[in-house]
Every structure is written in C-alpha cells, then in structure tokens.
MIBA-196554 format. One record per residue (C-alpha): residue in one letter; x, y, z. Coordinates in nm, 4 decimals. Layout:
N
(site "A", (X, Y, Z))
...
This chain:
261
(site "M", (2.4835, 3.6467, 1.1896))
(site "E", (2.6762, 3.4344, 1.4163))
(site "E", (2.9943, 3.2277, 1.3234))
(site "I", (2.8893, 2.8955, 1.2109))
(site "A", (3.0387, 2.6021, 1.0402))
(site "V", (2.9010, 2.3909, 0.7487))
(site "G", (3.0331, 2.0761, 0.5853))
(site "V", (2.9593, 1.7928, 0.3437))
(site "C", (2.9821, 1.4228, 0.3768))
(site "Q", (3.0813, 1.3519, 0.0173))
(site "S", (3.0018, 0.9433, -0.0056))
(site "K", (2.9315, 0.6855, -0.2367))
(site "V", (2.5771, 0.5553, -0.2396))
(site "M", (2.5236, 0.3594, 0.0490))
(site "R", (2.3630, 0.0163, 0.0386))
(site "K", (2.3025, -0.0771, 0.4023))
(site "V", (2.2289, 0.1151, 0.7325))
(site "E", (2.5548, 0.0097, 0.8796))
(site "D", (2.7490, 0.2143, 0.6103))
(site "V", (2.6367, 0.5288, 0.7765))
(site "L", (2.7782, 0.4571, 1.1203))
(site "P", (3.1555, 0.5412, 0.9955))
(site "W", (3.0644, 0.8827, 0.8605))
(site "L", (2.9001, 0.9549, 1.1987))
(site "K", (3.2241, 0.8697, 1.3713))
(site "K", (3.4259, 1.0889, 1.1379))
(site "I", (3.1688, 1.3789, 1.2073))
(site "E", (3.2116, 1.3218, 1.5979))
(site "S", (3.5720, 1.3397, 1.5879))
(site "Q", (3.5696, 1.7148, 1.4411))
(site "Q", (3.6290, 1.9783, 1.6962))
(site "A", (3.2982, 2.1520, 1.7233))
(site "P", (2.9286, 2.1155, 1.6237))
(site "C", (2.8539, 2.1872, 1.2612))
(site "L", (2.5775, 2.1609, 0.9764))
(site "W", (2.6764, 1.8508, 0.7886))
(site "I", (2.4990, 1.7594, 0.4769))
(site "F", (2.4996, 1.4137, 0.2843))
(site "P", (2.4425, 1.3851, -0.0976))
(site "E", (2.0947, 1.3243, -0.2491))
(site "L", (1.9344, 0.9776, -0.1428))
(site "F", (2.2857, 0.8711, 0.0222))
(site "L", (2.1269, 0.5609, 0.1600))
(site "G", (1.9769, 0.3455, -0.1382))
(site "G", (2.0213, 0.5791, -0.4278))
(site "F", (1.7782, 0.5403, -0.7155))
(site "D", (1.7198, 0.1509, -0.6796))
(site "Y", (1.3820, 0.1303, -0.8068))
(site "Q", (1.4089, -0.2505, -0.7727))
(site "Q", (1.4192, -0.2145, -0.4088))
(site "I", (1.1807, 0.0573, -0.3087))
(site "D", (1.0534, -0.1184, 0.0064))
(site "R", (1.4074, -0.1867, 0.1258))
(site "C", (1.5081, 0.1622, 0.0523))
(site "L", (1.1894, 0.2942, 0.2565))
(site "E", (1.2636, 0.0658, 0.5630))
(site "M", (1.6379, 0.1539, 0.5498))
(site "N", (1.5426, 0.5449, 0.5575))
(site "R", (1.3108, 0.4827, 0.8447))
(site "E", (1.6142, 0.3356, 1.0589))
(site "V", (1.8822, 0.5903, 0.9665))
(site "R", (1.6192, 0.8888, 1.0365))
(site "K", (1.6249, 0.7393, 1.3976))
(site "I", (2.0209, 0.7249, 1.4056))
(site "F", (2.0274, 1.0812, 1.2787))
(site "S", (1.7935, 1.2309, 1.5397))
(site "E", (1.9720, 1.0382, 1.8258))
(site "F", (2.3116, 1.1459, 1.6989))
(site "A", (2.2339, 1.5084, 1.6239))
(site "E", (2.0856, 1.5243, 2.0220))
(site "K", (2.3883, 1.3615, 2.1376))
(site "T", (2.6470, 1.5592, 1.9586))
(site "G", (2.5212, 1.8954, 1.8976))
(site "N", (2.5577, 1.8715, 1.5215))
(site "I", (2.2728, 1.9366, 1.2668))
(site "I", (2.2765, 1.6618, 1.0199))
(site "G", (2.0839, 1.6333, 0.6912))
(site "G", (2.0171, 1.5001, 0.3299))
(site "T", (1.7358, 1.3635, 0.1230))
(site "F", (1.5658, 1.0487, 0.2030))
(site "W", (1.3056, 0.8259, 0.0504))
(site "E", (0.9650, 0.9099, 0.1989))
(site "K", (0.6103, 0.7573, 0.1426))
(site "S", (0.3206, 0.9679, 0.2160))
(site "Q", (-0.0537, 0.8869, 0.1238))
(site "G", (0.0779, 0.6388, -0.1172))
(site "A", (0.2993, 0.8565, -0.2922))
(site "L", (0.6880, 0.8549, -0.3094))
(site "Y", (0.8941, 1.1646, -0.2449))
(site "N", (1.2437, 1.2768, -0.2451))
(site "S", (1.2559, 1.4742, 0.0768))
(site "F", (1.5227, 1.6908, 0.2353))
(site "E", (1.5500, 1.6705, 0.6055))
(site "L", (1.7288, 1.8088, 0.8865))
(site "Y", (1.7896, 1.6575, 1.2276))
(site "T", (1.8836, 1.9142, 1.5125))
(site "P", (2.0118, 1.8910, 1.8652))
(site "E", (1.6795, 2.0047, 1.9883))
(site "D", (1.5458, 1.6512, 1.8652))
(site "E", (1.3713, 1.8052, 1.5812))
(site "Q", (1.3069, 1.6393, 1.2380))
(site "I", (1.2466, 1.9178, 1.0055))
(site "T", (1.1271, 1.8393, 0.6398))
(site "T", (1.2297, 2.1615, 0.4798))
(site "Y", (1.1422, 2.0522, 0.1229))
(site "K", (1.0142, 1.7756, -0.1106))
(site "K", (1.2019, 1.8076, -0.4529))
(site "L", (1.0189, 1.9600, -0.7242))
(site "H", (1.2083, 1.9158, -1.0252))
(site "L", (1.2358, 1.5396, -1.0923))
(site "F", (1.5101, 1.4009, -1.3273))
(site "K", (1.3414, 1.2576, -1.6335))
(site "P", (1.6349, 1.1025, -1.7936))
(site "G", (1.6838, 0.8743, -1.4552))
(site "Q", (1.2954, 0.8097, -1.4442))
(site "E", (1.2667, 1.0065, -1.1233))
(site "N", (0.9306, 1.1421, -1.2455))
(site "V", (0.7897, 0.7713, -1.2978))
(site "Y", (0.8552, 0.6871, -0.9550))
(site "F", (0.8610, 0.9778, -0.7417))
(site "H", (0.6229, 1.2854, -0.6970))
(site "P", (0.7080, 1.6288, -0.6765))
(site "G", (0.6578, 1.8284, -0.3784))
(site "K", (0.3619, 2.0764, -0.3198))
(site "H", (0.5339, 2.3634, -0.2014))
(site "A", (0.8724, 2.5811, -0.2371))
(site "P", (1.1578, 2.5169, 0.0066))
(site "Q", (1.0731, 2.6403, 0.3741))
(site "L", (1.3699, 2.8332, 0.5001))
(site "F", (1.5471, 2.7035, 0.8095))
(site "T", (1.7011, 2.9689, 1.0393))
(site "W", (2.0198, 2.8657, 1.2690))
(site "K", (2.2154, 3.0603, 1.4746))
(site "G", (2.0963, 3.3849, 1.2929))
(site "I", (2.1794, 3.2757, 0.9222))
(site "K", (1.8743, 3.1921, 0.6903))
(site "I", (1.9111, 2.8784, 0.4777))
(site "G", (1.7339, 2.7951, 0.1371))
(site "F", (1.7412, 2.4613, -0.0275))
(site "A", (1.7446, 2.2763, -0.3586))
(site "V", (1.8087, 1.9303, -0.4658))
(site "C", (2.0199, 1.8108, -0.7803))
(site "H", (1.8144, 1.9081, -1.1032))
(site "D", (1.6747, 2.2089, -0.9242))
(site "L", (2.0034, 2.3591, -0.9520))
(site "R", (1.9088, 2.4250, -1.3296))
(site "Y", (1.5880, 2.6370, -1.2407))
(site "P", (1.7059, 2.9818, -1.1091))
(site "E", (1.3235, 3.0458, -1.0262))
(site "L", (1.3372, 2.8401, -0.7430))
(site "F", (1.6406, 3.0227, -0.5781))
(site "L", (1.4824, 3.3615, -0.6842))
(site "Y", (1.1650, 3.2581, -0.5284))
(site "Q", (1.3353, 3.2255, -0.2111))
(site "H", (1.4704, 3.5688, -0.2069))
(site "V", (1.1818, 3.7119, -0.0330))
(site "F", (1.3497, 3.5450, 0.3016))
(site "E", (1.7112, 3.6504, 0.2039))
(site "P", (1.8801, 3.3497, 0.2813))
(site "D", (2.2477, 3.3580, 0.3611))
(site "L", (2.3163, 2.9982, 0.2207))
(site "F", (2.1767, 2.7519, -0.0147))
(site "I", (2.2294, 2.3896, 0.0481))
(site "V", (2.2427, 2.1883, -0.2835))
(site "T", (2.2414, 1.8089, -0.2393))
(site "S", (2.3053, 1.5808, -0.5368))
(site "Q", (2.3768, 1.2804, -0.7722))
(site "W", (2.5342, 1.4602, -1.0508))
(site "P", (2.6918, 1.2612, -1.3179))
(site "I", (3.0853, 1.3042, -1.3900))
(site "A", (2.9545, 1.3554, -1.7763))
(site "R", (2.8154, 1.6871, -1.6619))
(site "I", (3.0616, 1.8006, -1.4226))
(site "E", (3.1162, 2.1395, -1.5710))
(site "H", (2.7541, 2.2124, -1.5145))
(site "W", (2.7608, 2.1118, -1.1737))
(site "Q", (3.0501, 2.3620, -1.0823))
(site "I", (2.9211, 2.6584, -1.3136))
(site "L", (2.5601, 2.6516, -1.1865))
(site "L", (2.6623, 2.6505, -0.8263))
(site "K", (2.8975, 2.9605, -0.8804))
(site "A", (2.6182, 3.1080, -1.0802))
(site "R", (2.3480, 3.0552, -0.8020))
(site "A", (2.6020, 3.1901, -0.5384))
(site "I", (2.6846, 3.5127, -0.7184))
(site "E", (2.3287, 3.6028, -0.8488))
(site "N", (2.1723, 3.5430, -0.5121))
(site "H", (2.4541, 3.7165, -0.3115))
(site "C", (2.4855, 3.4428, -0.0785))
(site "Y", (2.7098, 3.1198, 0.0221))
(site "V", (2.6227, 2.7776, -0.1669))
(site "L", (2.6986, 2.4456, -0.0125))
(site "G", (2.6973, 2.1860, -0.2827))
(site "C", (2.7059, 1.8086, -0.1549))
(site "N", (2.7282, 1.5539, -0.4263))
(site "G", (2.7788, 1.1935, -0.4367))
(site "T", (3.0681, 0.9990, -0.5799))
(site "G", (3.1246, 0.6612, -0.7230))
(site "A", (2.8984, 0.4350, -0.9234))
(site "S", (2.5057, 0.4789, -0.9053))
(site "E", (2.1933, 0.4049, -1.0917))
(site "L", (2.2401, 0.7259, -1.2693))
(site "G", (2.6106, 0.6632, -1.3770))
(site "D", (2.9335, 0.7604, -1.2490))
(site "L", (2.8824, 1.0498, -1.0053))
(site "A", (3.1236, 1.3653, -1.0139))
(site "G", (3.1865, 1.4421, -0.6540))
(site "H", (3.3533, 1.7820, -0.6283))
(site "S", (3.1176, 1.8795, -0.3330))
(site "C", (3.2176, 2.2239, -0.2259))
(site "L", (3.1465, 2.5589, -0.0476))
(site "I", (3.1172, 2.8842, -0.2946))
(site "T", (3.1264, 3.2363, -0.1390))
(site "S", (2.8599, 3.4784, -0.2857))
(site "W", (3.1708, 3.6301, -0.4761))
(site "G", (3.2038, 3.3116, -0.6503))
(site "K", (3.5294, 3.2009, -0.4708))
(site "T", (3.5729, 2.8376, -0.4025))
(site "V", (3.6386, 2.8109, 0.0026))
(site "F", (3.6808, 2.4260, -0.0380))
(site "S", (3.6251, 2.1622, -0.3014))
(site "L", (3.6669, 1.7847, -0.2828))
(site "S", (3.7730, 1.5820, -0.5938))
(site "K", (3.6149, 1.2409, -0.6427))
(site "E", (3.7420, 1.1057, -0.3161))
(site "E", (3.5078, 1.0169, -0.0323))
(site "G", (3.5592, 1.2264, 0.2535))
(site "I", (3.4304, 1.5217, 0.4624))
(site "K", (3.5254, 1.8943, 0.4513))
(site "R", (3.3985, 2.1842, 0.6638))
(site "S", (3.4358, 2.5785, 0.7039))
(site "V", (3.3417, 2.8646, 0.8812))
(site "L", (3.0943, 3.1057, 0.7138))
(site "E", (3.2057, 3.4881, 0.7330))
(site "S", (2.9266, 3.7213, 0.7556))
(site "D", (3.1410, 3.9985, 0.6180))
(site "V", (3.1614, 3.8552, 0.2813))
(site "I", (2.7932, 3.8488, 0.2485))
(site "L", (2.7255, 4.1954, 0.3865))
(site "A", (3.0000, 4.3425, 0.1600))
(site "D", (2.8408, 4.1988, -0.1490))
(site "R", (2.4738, 4.3275, -0.0593))
(site "R", (2.6306, 4.6813, 0.0223))
(site "D", (2.7751, 4.7019, -0.3073))
(site "F", (2.5001, 4.5317, -0.5303))
(site "D", (2.1268, 4.5806, -0.5417))
(site "S", (2.0880, 4.3135, -0.8147))
(site "R", (1.9285, 4.0479, -0.5777))
(site "R", (1.5801, 4.1477, -0.6857))
(site "S", (1.4424, 4.3343, -0.9818))
(site "S", (1.1727, 4.6204, -0.9767))
(site "F", (1.0616, 4.4894, -1.3103))
(site "F", (0.9577, 4.1256, -1.2312))
(site "Q", (0.7891, 3.9403, -0.9863))
(site "L", (0.7848, 3.5559, -0.9182))
(site "S", (0.5200, 3.3957, -0.7750))
(site "W", (0.4331, 3.0111, -0.6718))
(site "I", (0.1851, 2.8466, -0.9100))
(site "D", (-0.0648, 2.5905, -0.7274))
(site "Q", (-0.0195, 2.2651, -0.9246))
(site "D", (-0.3405, 2.1154, -0.7638))
C-alpha cells in the first residue's frame, strides 16, 4: 500500500452551490493531494420541499467537483441527490484527477424516522470498492453504520479503508463514535467518518468526523466546529493487525447478496 492521505470536510448543510467554493479553496491550500470526503447530502440536505432545486444544485456541483479534481490532483467525494428512471437515490460519488465520475454506491439502508424511505429508493447492489494507489476502499452511508453485514459483505475484497459519510444527530453521538470504532476493529482496517454539523432537517448534527485505525485508535477527530482535517494512512498498522488476528472472516458463516427484484 502506497502512502496516501485522506481527509474530511466537516460542514453544515449547504443551501446554495456557491457555499461549496470556500471549501475547495481550503482543500487547494493544503500541501499535497488527498482524498477528501464531504458529509452525506452536503448540498441541499434532506430538504424534501425543494427536491427539484436540490437535484439542479447537485448537477452543478458535480461539474465543479470534476473540474476541481482534474485541476488539483485531489480525489473528492460525498453523497448526492440523484434521479434515475424516475426514482430518487442518495448516491455516493467520487471525482478523480483522471476526470472520472465514479458512482460507487447508492445507499441501501434508508432512515425511516427521517422519511428517507418515503422519498428515496434503496440502491440495487452492495458498494463497489474503489482502489487508489494500492489501497482498497469500501463504503457506507450514515444509517448503514448500524448494519455490520454491509461491511462484512465487502470483506471478500479485503478493503484497507471504509468511508462512512453521514448526517448523524447529536442526540445519538455515542452511537456514532462507538459504531465507527467497532467497524474498524472488527474489519481490521481504517474507518474515515465524515459527519455534518449544525442544524439540519434531521435535527442538530453531531460533527465529530474522525479517522480510526484498525486498532480502534483515533488518529484525528473534530468537535462540532466546521473545518477540514487530514492524515496519512500507515500500512504497517493494518498489516500488523492482519498478521496477529484471523477474525476477518469466519469459517462457520457465509454472507451473500439477496436480490431484491
């Protein structure tokens, strides 16, 4: 695994396209390219009263992200409002310096208390892992964090890092922190959690975006303030854990995808 840096942009829910631009300036001011993640539905949030506007804004920011990644060498991602064949999806997308838009995953586990299941459709497949500079990356979105099967299913690809992007409320901050560490420890890999902060349609968001090692150690963590943070992944941390423990898979159980069609 090559040495790479990953980072978070912990922001409030943005209500117009122009709100994204100062964050891109912050990223560009960093010393070296990095993989940067924004919170779940960072542009528009869960504003079901303005669905058409959210879709239009997200189309605009996709173009901005694509051009920014190509220009700066950064990879940049988050979840976006997407409409396909008449259905709405909460889609995790990455934009790379090679001018690629990669839709790795459409959120499966929709949050019923927030009516996400009323307006959005679940995706039709498990996350598709992305490889960058020798590291394999798996994905989950917010409510997915409560479902260890989603992470265990991705084991066959042996990911080195899971990205979890979210709008997780402050009322359940302990769940956010504990579950991120659990997923890191049980999967023997890093977990990068990027959460929103401030007011949202789901309530006051918790912030506390962080990077957790496979040993459950916190590399960095933000509080509730807006800001960016990054760190380099250390391959020795992951490799040591995998040498010492064989608990990544169980010979007694097997997980498989169940087709919903």
